[in-house]
N, C-alpha and C positions, 0 to 999 in steps of 0.2 A: 269267545266273548260274546255275547249277544247285543247288537246294536240297536238301543231304543230310539236312535232317530227316523223316525218315517218315512218313506221313502217312495215314490210311487210313481209309473210313467205318466205319462201325457200323453193324449190319445190324439191331440190337431198338434198340427206342425207346422209351421212356415212352409209358402209355397216353392217349387225347387228353385229357382233363380233367385230365391232371399237366399236360401241355405249356402249356394254356390257364394254369395258374398259374404257371409258369414266364412267361411273357408278360406275364402280370400286373405279376409280382414286377420282372421285366426294367424296366417300364414306370413304377413305383412310383420302384424306385433311381434308375436314368437318364435316363428320358424317354425313352426310345428306346419305339418302339412294333413290334415284329416281326411282321409277316404272313407268314413261312413259316421252318423253320429244318433244316435237317441237323449233326447230331451226328458228329465225327470225333476219332480218336487221334491225340496226337501224341506221338512219342515213347515211346510205346505206356505213357506216363503220366500225359499233360496228357487232360484230355478237353474239347473245345472244340467249341464248336457255330458252325456256317457259317449266317449269315441274311441274309434282306432285310428291312426295311423299308418302310414306306408314306410316307417320305421318297426324294426321288430325289438320289441319291449318296450314303446312309448304309446300311453293310452292314458285316458282318463285315473285309471289307478297309480301311475308311475310318474304323470306330470306334477311338476313340484305345486306347492302352496301359490307362489308367486305368476303361474304359468295357470293353474288353476284360475282364481280369482281373474285375472285378465278375459279369460276364454269366456266366462261369468258373463262382466261387462261390455264382452264385444254382442254377446249372443242376443243380449237387453236392447244394445246400441240399433241395432237390426231391427229388432222386434219392434223398436220404436218407429222405424223410419219405415218400417211396412204399414204400421197403424196411421201414418203422416202421409205417404203414399197415395194410401184405400182410403183415402178421408177428404179429397178434394175440397171442401166444406172451412178446412181447418186451414190452408194454404191462405187467405184474404184477412185471417184476423188477425193482430196485432199479439196480442199475448202469445207464451208458449204455446204449443199443442201436447207438449207431455213433461213429465218431471223425473229426471234419471238420478238417487241418490245411492252414493258410493260412498266407502266405509276404508278408510286407507288405501285408496288408491295405487298405492304406490309397496304395497307389502311384498316383502319380498320380490322385487324386481328388479331387476339389472337398471341404471340409468338410460341405456340407450332404449331398453323398453319402454321404461317412463316416460320419455319424450315424444317416442312414435305414440302412444298410447296420449297423451296430453293433445297433439296435434292433430289425433284424429277427434277428439271431445270436441275440439273446436271445431274442427269441420261438421261436426254432424249437426251440434247446436246451430250452428248458420244454416247449413240447410236446411235440417228438417225441424227447425223451431222445438226442441227440447232445452228445457235450459236444465242444466246439469250442478249438484251439489257435491263438492266430494270436499273429504279430511285428508290431511298428510302430514309425515313428519319428515318429508326429505328436502332435506337442503337444496340440493341439487334442483328438485321441480318448481321449489318457490322460490328460487334463483333464476329459473325461467321465464314464469310466471310475471315476472316484474319489469322481463324485458319489452321494449317498446312493441314489439312484434306481437307479444298476447297485453301488452297492461291493459288496451280500450274493451277488448271482448271479455277478458277476466276479473273478476272486482275478488281481492284477497281480503278476507277477513283473518287474525289471528288473534285470538282470545286468549287471554291469560288468569291462570288460576291465581285466586286472592284468596282462599279459603273458603268462606263463605257463598262466594261469589266469582261469576266471569266475568273480566273486562275487556273490550273489545282497544287494542294495539293501535294510537292512532298516527297515520300514515306513516303503517309499516313499511320496511326495506329489510334488504337482506342483512343489512347489519345487525339494525332494532332483533330481530327473528331470530339470528344467530345467538346474540346475548342471551335471549330468552329460554333457546333450547340446550344452549352448555352452559346456564345459569351462571353464567359469565357478571362479575360486574361492570356498572360503567367505566368505572375511575381505573380499570384496569385493560378496557378495551381499547385497540387501536383507531387511530382516526378514517375515515370515509380512505378509499384510495384517490390520490391525487398524480399524475404526473409533472414531475419535475421538469422546466423548463428552464435553460441558464440564458442568460441576455451578457451585453459587455461591461453596463453600468445600469447605473439608475434611472439615468433620461432615457434609455432606450425600455426600462420597466414602465415609465410613465406614457410612454407613446403605445407600449404595446396593449397597456390598461385600456386606451382611449379605441384602439384596434378592437378588443375584444368585443367593448359596449356598440361599434358601427356594427359588428357580425351581429353582435345578440338582437341586431335592433332590424337585420334584414334577414336573419337566418333562425326560424322554429330549432331547430334542430340544436345551432350554438348555443341561442339562449336558456336549454334547458342542461347542456354540459359545462358552460364555464367555468361552474368552482370546481371542475376535474383538470384543473392548472395549476401546478403552484410553482409563482415566482422562486427563485431560489436568490435570498439576497446578499450576493456577491458580486463586484466587480473583477468581471475575469479579462486580461484581454484577447482578444480575436485569435490571435495563433495560437494561446496557450489551447481556446477554447476549442480549435477547429484540430491540434495535436492527441488532445483526450480525446473528442469523440471520431476520430479517424484510426485510436491505439486499435487493432486488430482485438489484443486481450481484452479491453476493457470494452469493447464494443460487443463483445460477445458473449460479457460474462455480467458485467453491473451496471452500464450508461443505459439504462432504458428508460432516455429522456432524451429532451428536442432541446438545439441548441437554436437560438435564436441571434442572428449578427446584425450590428447597423449596414444600414442603405450603402454606405460608401465601400465596402467588400462586394464589389460587382466580380462576377465570375466564379466567387465561392460557396455558389450552392451546393451542397450536396446530398440532397434528398437519401438517400442508400444510405447514409450514416446519420440519417434526420436531424442533419445542419440547414437552415433556409435563410434568407436574408429578410430585413425589415424591409419595405416598398419603399421609394422614394430617391435611390439612390446618393444617397447623401445621410451623415449624420444625422441624428435627429434633432440637434438643435441649428445644424444648418440646415437641414430643410424646413425647418419655421422660421427662419431668419428670413433666407432667401425668398421663402412665399409671403412672408408678411410685408416684406420689399416690394414684391410684384406689387401688390393687393394697394398699397399704400402711392407708387409711383409711377405703373405704368399705365398711358390712357385707355388705351385697347385691351388692356389685360381681361377684365371684367366682364367684356365681352363675351368669352370664352364660358365663364363660370355660372353654373344655376340661376344665381340670383347677387344682385349687387352685396358684399361682406359688410361696407359699414352702413346698411341700410336693413340692415337683418337684427331681430330682436332681441337675440342674444348680444352682439354688437351695441348696439342702444343702451341695453339692459342694466351692462359693466362697463359703461364709459371709455369703451373703444373707439377712437375717433382717429383720423388720419392725422392730424394736428398732435395729438398726445403719441403718435408713432414716430412721426418726424421731428418733436421737439423732447420726448424723453425716452424712445427707447433708441434709435437709431443712432443719434450720438454715444452710446455705451457700446454700440457693435464699429463705428467708426474709429473710436478711442481703442481700441485692441489692434486695428492695421496700423497706426499712429506707432503703437508703440514696437510693436513685432519691426519698424520700420526702424525707429529709433536704434534697437538692439543691432541691426543685422547694420548701420552706419557706423557702431561701434566696435562692429567686429565682436559683437556678446553671441552666445549664445538663445536663438529664438524657438528651441527643441519645445515642443507639449506646450506652448504660450496658446497660441488661437485655441485649443480645445479647454484647455484649463479656465481659461477667462469667460469664453462659450458655455461654460454649464455654469458659471459663476451669474450672468446673464439671465439662462435660462430657471435658474433653480429662482431667482428672487424676483422671477414674472412669471413664476409656473402658471398660474390662473387662466392668467393672460393668453400664455403660448398651445396652454389648452386648447383654448375656444377656437384661435386662429387652426391648430393640426383638426379639428372638428370640421371647421370648414372645410378643409386640404381633402381630408377622409370623404365629404360629400361629392365632391368634384374630380376623384382620379378612380372613379369604378373600375376601369380596365384594370389596375396596379394591383386593388385590393381582391380582385375577382384573384387572380396569378396569386398573392400571396395566401387568401382562404384556399386554394383547391392544395399548395403546399404542405399546410396547417394541417389540413385533414386527409393527408397522405401523410403525413409525419402522425397521426394520433393516428391512425389506425395499424401505425406499426406497432406500436408499444400498448395499445391499450388491454391486451391482452395479459401484457406481463404484468400490469396492476389489477388487475379483477375486472376491469371494465369491458363491454362489452364493443366491440368496432361498431357492430351496428347503431349507437348512439348518436351515431356522424355518419348515415350513409355514404355510399360512392354516389349516388345518384342527388345526393344533396345539392340545393344551388344558395348561391349569394341574390340576393333581390339588388334591382336598382335602387328601389323606394323600401321605406322602412312599414315594415308589416304590423296588422295591427295588436296592440297587446294582447289580446284573448287569444289572439292564435296559435 
C-alpha cells in the first residue's frame, strides 16, 4: 500500500551531548535504550525519531503508539532545552522562552509512564522556561495534577461540551471531573471522601471542633483539610471504642477511622490502632470547670498566662466576669458535690451522678465554656502540639484508604505557636 504521508529526513541534528540527554530521558520514561537515531519530519509538522535499540525486535517501527508519542515529546523537550541554553539573552526575561503544545499526552501510556512524564514536563518547564499546554482524558493524571505538589505549578482547565459552545468548569476537582467524564449525574454521586472520627460523646465533639479551629489558625495544611474529617454522631463508651479499634479483624478490614478518647484515659493511646487521647488529662467538662475555677480564684495563676482572661475582648464582649462565675457557674458545680455527699451518707449509689450533672451544666452554658476552652488552647501549646502530631500520624495512616493524599498533611508540617495570617 502506498504511503501518501510525506516523510523526509532532517539534515540538522542536535549536538551529541543533547542526543545523550535525549537517550537518557527515553530510557527513564519508557525503559527503551536507544543506540542510534535519525530525525524525520512527517507531513511537515511532526518531528519523529527513527531509532534502533539494544533489544532485538524493538525499534521505532515496533514501538507502541504511547511509547512513540512519548519519544516525540521527549525529543521536543530536549530541542527546547537546547534552544534555551544556547540563547543566554532568554535567561533574564520573565515570559516563557518557548511554548510546547501536546495533544492527548497520556495516549495509551501506562500510568507509571504518565506520572514520570508529568514530573519531567514540570521540571523542564521550571528550568528552561517552557510553557507547556497539554490535553488529557486520564483521570489518573488529572488526580495527580490536583495534588499540592503540582497545584502551584499546573493550571488545570476543564472544558465542558455544551453543544454549541464549551464552558470552563469552575474550581475543578477530581470528583467534578470524574462526574463529567463518566457522565454521572450529581444526584447519584457519592460525597467527597472523609475520614470518620469516633469520640465518646457530644461534649468531646464540641471540644474537638474548637481544637480543629485552633489547628486551622496555626497550620496552613490543616486549614485546607479540616473538612476531610467526619465526626460520627454517636456516644460510645471508652472501653467499647477500644475494643472495636483493637479488634484484629475489624482493624484489618473495616475500621479505617480514627478514635479519640477523652483526656482522662491516660495511658490508653495506641496510635498503631488509630487511638489517641484528647489533651488536658481530664474529661472535657472537668477540664473546663477546673480551668475556669483557676482563672477566677488563684491570685498568681494568671501570671503564667499569655494575658489576663477577664480583660480579653472576647470575655468582656460576652459578659464573662469573675463575679458572674462565682455567683452563677460555681454554685452549680458545688451543688453536684453536695448531692453526691448526700447520696453517700444515705448509702445510695452515686455512680455516674457527677458525669451526668457535669454534662448538664456544660451544655446549659455551652457558649461560655467554649470561650474558656479557647483561652485554655491559647495557653497550652505543648499539649496541643503533641495532640497535633498524634492526629497527623493517624490521618496519614488512613488517608489512602479514603482516596486522600497523605501529603495533604506532610510529616514536615508544624503547628505554629501563633496564629498565621488568613491569606497564607
